[in-house]
C-alpha positions in Angstrom: 57.5 0.2 32.6 54.0 0.0 30.9 51.3 -0.5 34.0 49.1 -3.3 33.0 45.6 -2.6 32.2 43.9 -5.0 35.3 41.3 -7.8 33.8 38.3 -5.6 34.5 39.2 -3.4 32.2 40.0 -5.3 29.3 37.7 -4.8 26.4 36.6 -8.5 26.9 35.7 -8.2 30.8 33.8 -5.1 29.7 32.0 -6.6 27.6 31.5 -9.4 29.7 30.7 -7.4 32.3 27.5 -6.1 30.4 26.3 -9.6 29.7 26.4 -10.1 33.2 24.6 -7.0 33.9 22.2 -7.4 31.5 21.3 -11.2 32.5 20.0 -9.5 35.9 18.5 -6.9 34.8 15.9 -9.0 31.8 16.1 -12.3 34.0 16.5 -11.9 37.3 15.8 -8.5 38.1 12.9 -7.1 40.8 10.3 -8.9 43.3 6.9 -10.0 42.7 5.1 -13.7 41.6 4.9 -13.9 38.5 6.7 -17.1 36.9 9.9 -16.1 34.7 9.6 -18.9 31.6 12.0 -21.2 32.9 13.7 -21.6 36.1 12.0 -22.6 39.3 9.3 -20.5 40.9 10.6 -19.0 43.4 9.2 -15.5 44.0 12.6 -13.3 45.5 15.4 -11.7 45.0 18.4 -13.2 43.4 19.6 -13.4 40.1 21.4 -16.9 39.0 23.6 -18.9 36.6 22.2 -20.3 33.6 18.7 -21.7 34.5 17.7 -20.4 38.2 15.5 -17.9 37.2 13.7 -15.8 39.7 10.6 -13.6 39.7 9.1 -10.3 37.6 7.4 -7.9 38.2 5.9 -6.1 35.3 4.6 -3.2 37.3 6.7 -0.9 39.5 10.9 -2.3 40.3 11.7 -1.0 36.9 11.9 -3.6 35.0 10.5 -6.8 32.1 11.9 -9.8 32.1 10.7 -13.0 30.3 14.0 -13.7 27.6 15.7 -16.5 28.1 18.4 -16.0 30.9 21.8 -15.2 30.7 24.4 -17.0 33.0 27.5 -14.8 33.8 29.8 -14.7 31.1 32.2 -13.1 32.8 33.0 -16.7 34.2 32.1 -18.3 31.8 33.0 -22.0 31.0 31.6 -25.1 29.1 29.7 -26.0 31.6 28.2 -22.5 31.4 26.8 -23.0 28.1 23.3 -24.2 27.6 23.4 -27.3 25.3 19.6 -27.9 24.7 16.4 -25.5 23.5 14.7 -26.8 25.5 14.7 -27.1 29.2 12.1 -27.5 31.9 9.5 -27.9 29.7 10.5 -24.4 28.3 11.0 -24.4 24.6 12.9 -21.6 23.3 12.8 -19.9 19.6 14.7 -17.8 17.0 18.2 -16.6 18.2 19.3 -17.0 21.8 22.2 -16.0 23.9 23.4 -19.3 24.8 24.6 -18.3 28.7 28.3 -17.0 27.3 28.3 -14.5 24.6 27.3 -15.9 21.8 23.9 -17.1 19.8 22.5 -20.0 19.7 19.7 -20.6 17.2 16.6 -22.2 18.6 14.2 -22.6 15.1 10.6 -23.3 15.0 8.2 -23.7 17.8 6.9 -27.4 18.3 3.0 -27.7 16.3 0.5 -25.8 18.1 2.6 -23.6 19.8 4.3 -19.6 18.8 7.2 -18.0 19.3 6.3 -15.6 21.8 2.8 -17.1 21.7 4.2 -17.8 26.1 4.0 -13.6 26.5 7.5 -13.7 26.6 9.9 -13.4 23.6 12.2 -16.4 22.1 9.6 -18.7 24.3 7.5 -20.9 22.5 4.0 -20.9 23.4 -0.1 -21.0 22.5 -0.9 -17.6 21.9 -5.1 -16.8 22.5 -4.6 -16.1 19.3 -1.6 -17.1 17.1 -3.3 -16.4 13.5 -3.0 -12.4 14.7 0.7 -12.3 14.7 1.9 -11.9 11.4 6.2 -11.9 10.7 7.3 -9.0 9.1 9.5 -9.8 6.0 13.1 -8.6 5.1 12.0 -6.9 2.1 8.6 -5.5 2.5 6.5 -2.7 0.5 8.4 0.4 0.9 12.2 -0.7 1.6 14.5 -3.4 2.5 15.5 -4.2 6.4 19.1 -5.5 6.7 21.3 -7.6 9.2 19.1 -9.2 12.4 15.9 -7.6 13.0 13.5 -8.6 15.1 10.0 -10.2 13.0 7.4 -8.7 15.3 6.6 -11.7 16.5 9.3 -12.9 19.4 11.3 -14.5 16.7 14.3 -12.6 14.9 15.4 -13.1 11.1 19.0 -12.2 9.2 18.3 -10.1 6.7 21.6 -10.0 4.9 23.1 -6.7 3.2 21.9 -4.4 1.3 21.5 -3.9 -2.8 24.1 -2.1 -4.4 24.4 1.7 -4.2 22.7 1.3 -0.7 23.6 1.3 2.6 22.7 -0.6 5.8 21.6 2.1 8.3 22.3 4.7 6.4 19.3 7.5 7.9 17.7 4.1 10.2 19.2 1.7 11.6 18.4 -2.5 10.4 16.9 -0.5 7.0 18.8 0.0 4.1 18.9 3.1 2.4 20.9 5.6 -0.3 23.9 7.0 1.9 22.7 10.6 3.7 25.5 13.1 4.1 23.1 15.5 5.4 21.8 13.9 8.2 24.8 13.7 11.0 23.3 17.9 10.4 19.9 16.3 11.9 20.3 17.4 15.8 19.1 15.2 18.7 17.0 17.6 20.6 16.7 17.0 24.1 12.3 18.6 23.7 10.8 19.0 20.4 12.0 18.9 16.9 14.1 20.4 14.6 11.8 22.2 12.0 10.7 24.8 9.0 7.4 26.1 8.0 5.7 28.4 5.2 4.0 28.8 2.4 5.0 28.4 -1.0 4.1 31.2 -3.5 4.0 31.5 -7.4 6.7 33.5 -8.5 5.6 36.8 -9.4 6.9 39.7 -8.5 3.8 41.8 -7.0 0.7 40.2 -4.9 2.0 36.3 -5.7 -0.7 33.5 -5.3 -0.2 30.3 -2.6 1.1 27.7 -4.5 -0.8 24.0 -3.9 -0.1 20.7 -4.5 3.5 21.5 -4.6 6.0 19.3 -3.1 8.4 20.2 -0.4 11.3 18.7 0.5 14.9 18.7 1.9 17.5 16.6 -1.1 19.3 13.8 0.0 22.1 15.8 -1.6 26.2 17.1 0.4 25.9 21.1 0.7 26.6 23.3 -2.1 25.2 20.0 -4.8 22.9 20.8 -7.3 20.0 18.5 -8.7 20.0 17.4 -12.3 18.0 19.4 -14.8 14.5 17.9 -15.6 15.1 16.5 -19.7 12.6 18.2 -22.1 9.5 16.5 -24.0 7.4 14.3 -22.7 7.4 11.3 -21.0 5.2 9.1 -19.0 5.6 10.2 -15.2 2.6 8.5 -13.4 2.1 10.5 -10.0 4.7 7.9 -7.9 6.8 9.7 -4.9 10.1 10.5 -5.2 13.2 7.6 -5.0 12.8 6.4 -1.8 16.1 7.6 -0.3 16.0 10.5 -2.2 14.8 13.0 0.6 14.8 13.5 3.8 12.1 15.7 4.8 9.2 17.1 2.1 5.1 17.9 2.6 3.1 18.5 0.2 1.6 22.2 0.4 -2.3 22.7 1.5 -4.5 24.4 -0.5 -3.6 28.2 1.2 0.2 26.5 -0.1 1.7 26.4 3.9 3.9 23.3 4.7 5.9 22.4 7.7 8.8 20.4 7.8 9.9 18.3 11.2 13.4 16.3 12.6 15.0 18.8 9.2 19.2 19.1 9.3 20.3 22.0 10.7 22.9 24.8 9.8 24.2 26.7 7.0 23.5 26.4 3.7 20.8 23.9 3.9 19.1 23.3 0.3 15.2 23.3 -0.3 13.5 22.4 -3.4 9.8 23.4 -4.5 9.0 21.0 -7.2 5.1 20.8 -9.2 6.0 18.9 -12.2 8.4 20.1 -14.1 8.6 23.3 -12.0 10.8 23.3 -9.9 13.0 25.5 -8.1 16.0 24.8 -5.8 17.2 27.2 -3.0 19.2 26.8 0.7 18.5 28.2 4.1 19.7 28.8 7.2 18.3 26.2 9.9 18.9 26.5 13.5 18.9 23.6 15.6 16.0 22.5 17.8 13.8 25.3 16.9 10.9 26.0 14.5 12.3 27.9 11.5 9.6 30.3 9.3 10.9 30.7 6.1 10.2 34.8 5.1 7.0 35.6 2.1 9.2 34.5 -1.1 12.2 32.1 0.3 10.0 29.2 -1.0 8.7 29.8 -4.7 8.5 28.9 -8.3 11.4 30.4 -10.5 11.0 33.0 -12.8 13.8 31.7 -15.2 16.0 29.7 -16.5 18.7 30.3 -14.2 16.5 30.0 -10.8 15.2 26.7 -11.5 13.5 24.6 -13.6 10.5 26.0 -15.6 8.6 23.3 -18.0 9.8 23.5 -21.6 6.4 25.7 -23.3 5.2 25.6 -26.9 2.6 28.3 -27.3 0.8 29.2 -30.9 -0.8 32.8 -30.3 -4.1 32.8 -31.2 -5.6 36.2 -31.9 -8.6 36.4 -29.2 -6.8 35.1 -26.1 -3.3 36.5 -25.0 -2.9 32.6 -22.9 1.4 33.9 -23.0 0.9 36.7 -21.0 -0.8 35.0 -18.1 2.7 33.4 -17.5 3.9 36.1 -17.6 1.4 37.5 -14.7 2.5 34.4 -12.8 6.3 35.0 -12.7 8.0 33.9 -16.0 10.4 36.6 -16.8 10.0 38.5 -20.4 13.4 36.5 -21.1 12.6 33.3 -21.1 9.8 33.7 -24.4 12.3 33.3 -27.7 11.9 31.5 -30.5 12.4 27.9 -30.7 15.7 28.7 -31.5 15.9 30.8 -28.6 17.5 29.8 -25.0 14.2 30.9 -23.7 11.6 28.3 -22.1 8.4 29.5 -23.3 9.0 28.7 -27.3 6.1 31.4 -29.2 5.4 29.9 -32.7 2.2 32.2 -34.4 -1.2 30.9 -35.1 -2.8 34.1 -36.0 -2.6 36.1 -32.5 0.7 37.9 -31.0 4.7 36.9 -32.5 7.5 38.1 -31.0 9.2 39.4 -34.3 9.0 39.0 -38.6 10.6 35.8 -38.0 8.2 34.4 -35.4 7.7 30.7 -37.4 4.0 29.5 -38.4 2.1 27.3 -35.8 2.1 24.5 -38.0 5.5 24.5 -37.5 4.8 22.9 -34.4 1.4 20.7 -34.7 3.1 19.7 -38.7 0.6 19.0 -41.9 1.8 15.2 -41.8 1.6 12.4 -39.4 4.5 12.1 -37.0 5.3 15.6 -38.4 6.1 19.2 -35.9 7.5 20.2 -33.1 5.8 18.3 -30.7 7.9 15.5 -28.7 10.1 18.8 -27.9 7.9 20.0 -25.4 6.9 19.2 -21.7 3.3 21.3 -23.0 1.6 23.1 -25.7 -0.5 25.8 -25.5 -3.2 26.1 -27.4 -5.1 29.5 -27.1 -8.2 30.2 -29.3 -8.1 31.9 -32.4 -11.0 33.6 -32.9 -12.7 31.0 -35.2 -13.9 27.6 -35.6 -10.6 26.1 -37.8 -11.0 22.5 -38.5 -7.7 20.7 -38.0 -6.1 18.3 -40.1 -6.1 14.6 -39.5 -2.6 14.4 -39.5 -2.5 17.4 -36.8 -5.2 15.4 -34.6 -3.4 12.6 -34.9 0.1 14.7 -34.2 -2.4 15.2 -30.5 -3.4 12.1 -29.8 -0.1 10.8 -29.7 1.5 13.2 -28.0 -1.3 13.4 -24.8 -0.9 9.8 -25.3 2.8 9.8 -24.5 2.9 12.0 -22.4 2.6 15.5 -23.3 0.5 18.0 -21.6 -2.3 20.2 -23.9 -3.7 23.9 -22.9 -6.5 24.6 -25.0 -9.6 27.3 -25.1 -13.2 27.7 -27.1 -12.5 27.4 -30.6 -9.7 24.9 -29.1 -12.7 22.6 -28.9 -11.5 21.8 -32.5 -8.3 19.6 -31.5 -10.7 17.6 -29.7 -14.7 17.3 -30.6 -13.6 14.6 -33.5 -10.9 13.4 -32.2 -11.0 9.9 -32.2 -11.5 9.1 -27.7 -11.2 13.1 -26.9 -14.3 13.0 -29.0 -16.1 11.1 -25.6 -15.1 12.2 -23.3 -19.2 14.6 -23.5 -21.4 16.0 -25.1 -20.2 17.8 -27.5 -22.2 21.2 -28.8 -20.2 23.5 -30.9 -20.9 27.0 -31.0 -24.1 26.7 -29.2 -26.1 29.8 -28.5 -23.7 31.9 -26.5 -25.1 32.0 -22.1 -25.4 35.4 -20.2 -22.1 37.0 -19.7 -21.1 37.3 -16.9 -22.3 33.1 -16.0 -22.6 32.5 -12.5 -20.8 29.0 -13.2 -19.9 26.5 -10.4 -17.2 24.1 -9.0 -17.3 21.4 -8.7 -16.3 19.6 -5.3 -16.6 16.0 -5.7 -13.0 15.1 -5.6 -10.1 16.4 -4.1 -9.4 18.3 -5.9 -12.3 20.3 -6.7 -12.6 21.0 -3.3 -8.9 22.1 -3.2 -9.5 24.7 -5.9 -12.7 25.8 -4.0 -10.1 26.1 -0.9 -8.3 28.0 -3.5 -10.1 30.4 -5.4 -11.6 31.4 -1.7 -8.7 32.3 -0.4 -7.3 34.9 -3.8 -10.6 36.0 -3.5 -11.6 34.5 -6.2 -15.6 33.5 -5.4 -18.6 35.1 -6.4 -20.6 32.5 -4.0 -19.1 31.0 -1.0 -21.8 27.9 -0.7 -21.7 26.3 -2.8 -18.6 27.8 -4.3 -18.6 29.9 -7.6 -17.2 32.3 -9.5 -18.8 34.2 -11.9 -17.3 34.0 -15.6 -16.6 36.7 -18.6 -16.8 36.1 -22.2 -18.5 32.1 -21.5 -19.6 29.8 -24.4 -21.2 27.0 -25.0 -20.0 24.0 -26.7 -20.1 21.0 -24.3 -23.2 20.3 -22.4 -21.9 17.9 -20.0 -19.1 15.5 -19.1 -20.1 11.0 -20.4 -19.5 9.3 -16.5 -17.0 7.1 -18.7 -15.4 9.0 -20.8 -12.3 9.4 -18.9 -12.6 13.3 -18.3 -13.2 15.0 -15.2 -15.6 18.1 -14.9 -13.9 21.2 -12.9 -16.5 24.3 -13.5 -19.3 23.4 -14.7 -23.2 25.6 -14.6 -26.6 24.3 -13.9 -29.6 26.7 -12.9 -30.7 24.0 -10.4 -28.0 24.7 -8.0 -29.5 28.0 -6.4 -28.3 30.8 -6.8 -28.2 30.0 -10.4 -30.3 33.0 -12.2 -32.9 30.9 -14.0 -32.0 30.3 -17.6 -28.9 29.9 -17.0 -27.8 27.0 -19.7 -25.8 23.7 -18.7 -22.6 23.7 -19.9 -19.1 22.9 -19.1 -16.9 25.6 -18.8 -13.4 23.5 -17.8 -12.8 20.5 -17.8 -9.1 17.9 -17.6 -8.8 14.1 -19.3 -5.7 12.0 -18.4 -4.6 10.0 -21.4 -4.5 7.2 -23.2 -8.0 7.9 -22.5 -9.5 4.5 -20.8 -6.2 3.1 -19.8 -5.4 1.7 -16.0 -4.5 4.6 -13.5 -1.0 3.1 -13.4 -1.3 3.8 -17.4 -1.8 7.4 -17.4 0.5 9.6 -18.4 -0.4 13.1 -20.2 -3.2 15.2 -20.4 -5.7 17.3 -21.6 -6.8 20.5 -20.2 -10.2 22.6 -22.0 -11.6 25.5 -21.2 -14.7 27.5 -22.7 -13.9 30.7 -21.9 -11.6 33.9 -23.0 -8.9 34.7 -20.5 -7.9 37.7 -22.7 -10.2 38.8 -25.0 -8.8 41.1 -26.9 -8.0 41.0 -30.6 -3.8 40.5 -30.2 -2.9 39.4 -34.3 0.9 41.0 -35.1 0.8 42.7 -32.2 4.6 42.4 -30.6 4.8 40.6 -28.0 4.5 41.8 -24.6 2.7 44.7 -25.9 -0.8 43.1 -26.0 -0.4 41.9 -22.1 -2.5 44.3 -19.7 -0.7 44.5 -16.1 -3.7 44.4 -14.5 -4.1 42.1 -11.4 -5.5 39.1 -11.6 -9.2 38.4 -12.6 -11.4 35.5 -10.6 -10.6 34.0 -14.6 -7.0 34.4 -14.7 -6.7 33.0 -11.3 -8.7 30.0 -12.3 -6.5 29.1 -15.9 -3.2 29.9 -13.0 -4.9 27.2 -11.4 -5.1 25.2 -13.9 -2.0 25.9 -15.8 -0.1 24.3 -12.6 -2.7 21.6 -12.8 -1.8 20.9 -16.6 1.6 20.1 -15.3 1.5 18.4 -12.2 1.0 14.6 -11.7 -1.9 12.0 -13.2 -3.5 11.3 -9.7 -6.8 12.9 -9.2 -5.8 13.5 -5.7 -2.6 15.5 -4.2 1.5 14.2 -4.9 1.9 11.3 -3.1 4.4 12.2 -0.4 7.4 9.7 -0.3 6.9 6.4 1.8 8.8 6.7 5.2 11.2 4.6 5.7 10.1 1.1 8.0 10.2 1.2 11.7 13.7 1.8 13.2 13.1 -1.0 15.7 10.4 -3.3 13.8 11.1 -6.8 15.3 11.1 -8.6 18.6 10.0 -7.4 21.9 12.5 -7.0 24.8 12.8 -5.8 28.2 12.6 -2.2 28.4 13.9 -0.2 32.0 12.4 3.1 32.2 14.0 6.1 34.1 10.6 6.5 36.2 11.0 3.1 38.0 7.9 1.7 36.0 8.0 -0.7 33.0 7.1 -1.6 29.8 8.1 -3.1 26.6 9.9 -1.7 23.8 11.9 -3.1 19.9 15.0 -4.9 19.8 17.2 -1.6 19.4 20.6 -1.9 19.9 23.0 0.0 22.6 23.6 3.7 21.7 21.6 3.7 19.0 18.7 6.0 17.6 18.7 5.9 14.4 21.3 8.1 12.6 22.2 10.0 16.3 23.4 8.7 19.3 21.1 8.2 22.7 21.1 11.5 25.1 22.0 11.0 28.6 18.2 10.4 29.3 17.5 8.0 26.8 20.6 5.9 27.9 18.9 3.8 30.1 15.7 3.3 27.8 17.5 1.5 25.3 16.5 -2.6 25.5 19.8 -4.3 25.0 20.2 -6.5 22.0 22.0 -9.8 23.3 19.9 -12.3 22.5 20.0 -11.3 18.7 23.1 -8.6 17.7 26.3 -10.6 17.0 29.0 -10.3 20.1 30.5 -7.9 18.1 27.9 -5.5 17.6 27.1 -4.8 21.9 27.8 -1.3 22.4 27.0 -0.1 25.9 25.3 3.2 26.3 27.7 5.3 28.7 30.2 4.7 25.7 28.9 8.1 24.2 30.6 11.5 25.8 27.2 12.3 26.1 26.0 10.2 28.6 27.8 9.9 31.5 31.3 9.2 32.9 31.3 5.5 33.4 33.1 3.5 31.2 34.8 7.7 29.3 34.9 7.4 25.6 34.6 5.3 22.7 37.0 4.0 20.7 38.6 1.6 18.5 38.3 -0.7 21.8 35.5 -1.1 23.7 36.2 2.1 25.9 39.2 4.4 25.8 40.5 7.4 28.8 37.6 6.2 31.1 37.1 9.0 34.2 40.0 8.0 36.9 38.5 6.8 40.1 35.0 7.6 39.1 35.0 5.2 36.2 37.2 2.6 38.7 34.4 2.7 41.3 31.4 1.6 38.4 33.2 -1.2 36.8 33.4 -2.0 40.8 30.2 -2.1 40.6 29.4 -3.8 37.3 31.7 -6.5 38.4 30.4 -7.6 42.3 26.8 -7.6 40.5 25.4 -9.3 43.4 26.1 -6.6 46.1 25.2 -6.4 49.5 25.4 -2.5 50.4 25.7 1.1 48.3 29.0 1.4 49.6 30.1 -1.4 46.5 29.6 1.8 43.9 30.5 5.1 46.6 28.8 8.3 45.5 26.8 7.1 42.5 24.6 4.3 44.2 21.4 4.9 45.8 19.0 3.7 47.8 19.9 0.4 49.9 18.9 -3.4 49.5 20.7 -5.8 48.5 21.0 -8.2 45.1 20.3 -7.5 41.8 17.7 -4.5 43.4 20.2 -2.7 44.6 22.8 -3.2 41.5 19.5 -1.4 39.2 20.2 1.6 41.8 23.5 1.5 41.1 23.7 1.5 37.4 20.9 4.0 37.0 23.4 6.1 39.3 25.9 4.6 36.7 24.1 6.8 33.6 23.1 3.0 32.6 
């Protein structure tokens, strides 16, 4: 015949026992003279039923109390059920336990009182300055809470469920989020965390430069999954973080390309993404749990070809004296990516009067168009228009096409005589004081980096790191083949000056003209910051000053190391693809706090006391609590639905008291030990440690001894 389970081993009793224990811990334990918010003024000892509360010691003794007392739920009947939310001159507020394991909604406080203003959660009182506490809402700007949570002011709110496509507690308890298949792989470490660090580089095969301002992240995707490719063509991508919930951990690289990711999943084949605008490469790495994983150089880098990741679809109209196509090769783009527009490559070559792939390379007019709305602008993420060697005044239709393209999110880079696209083209004409074909400055020109904005500072740091500066303070660079077509940038013109010359800045040589050598303008010019879509970048010097007319690509390109001004253009080329804000890309917003709400009692393993938020039993985000953490989890008895209660010991990692978790509260209890622990829990008021043999420590009577026994039971 099947053995009948003792009543104290049933699911109901196990729950009831915890309600009773927590009544003792939160309402009547410890010693001291400070009164609880309800009951008589007794200072000592025993935990009572219902309203017979006792004193609380906020310092030693291991307990912080003050929440509404809870009756002996294991022997509850209607006589114990709290009938009123106001008793003994005290007023409770929000959701409180009714003394029998259910919730009672006591609502708001009377006029003039504030929930928690007494210093105790759930108890109304007059705070010193009640206006200093602003309750949280279920819908903060960066996410949504779900379920019953604290409001941060001693009360609680029910935020209900989540929007379609999101799950309550997907990554953080009480927070709506996208399902996170890799989150269970984030280790729970006894000390420290699981981290990844390293340096992001360009795709160059030799001496690659570090990449500044790149977003590196662990995407929230299943193992073995690839991110979808970016669409081609201009888009109005303002500088916004990735969608909430789309990343698990992320960072933005510093000027030296370094980064660090913490609290990451561990295991084989963890996805890692490097992204800068439309440049993106996804790879996989093996991560050791609870360790600092340092990536080998070259692990985190940009793609070299379309099989490795996303490269912005780029059109180059080659010019006779500025072989910008060769710069793409030097920063790591494979030759196979340079094709005709009909080819599969990511760099499409058109011929203005420079190099070509072969005799069938299409002319630049096919790109820029001879009629308004014509050309191939809309096919590309970015368009490069190098210097042709002479001023070529573009048609009004072509100028309008460029303006339409950049206002719709396109990116354009042009050099020297490329000013012809700008200085007579609507709002681009008003960015500064244009002086086309002014007397050329001395060669080389001592130019200064403008450090009045964040990216200018980063450029100076990056040029110092890569060895491109001729002077440290102020940061300066020697520019070969400089030109003088722009005097200055107007303060209200919508452009940003990056590189300039000014004889007033030592050690610039006397007689050096005042010029602007590099500027960018975010478009549409004059639009509000959140409406900026595209970008124009202008350099008033040559990258590779050599005659390349009709040369067969890549014969016109050299294999020399990057010069300082080539590095400058490398930085600006990546800036062309980056987000529209002046400062580095914004990180994805952090999720709302895991435990945002009302303060309740917290028991610390060292016997001290403190306040914490209303976490549930056994829940630390997406991982279970450890044995050491078990005793510091705050019970959510006054906030959580009855069926949500779980015990920290009901986890195989946290001790033997109740065995392992199952569909019922606990299954497979450890014989003997579990019996003694249950007995310890059932006999809430103990006369000696013998009530829980082998597990209790110390002596004493009442709840103090119980507390010792509970600690011994890993509660």
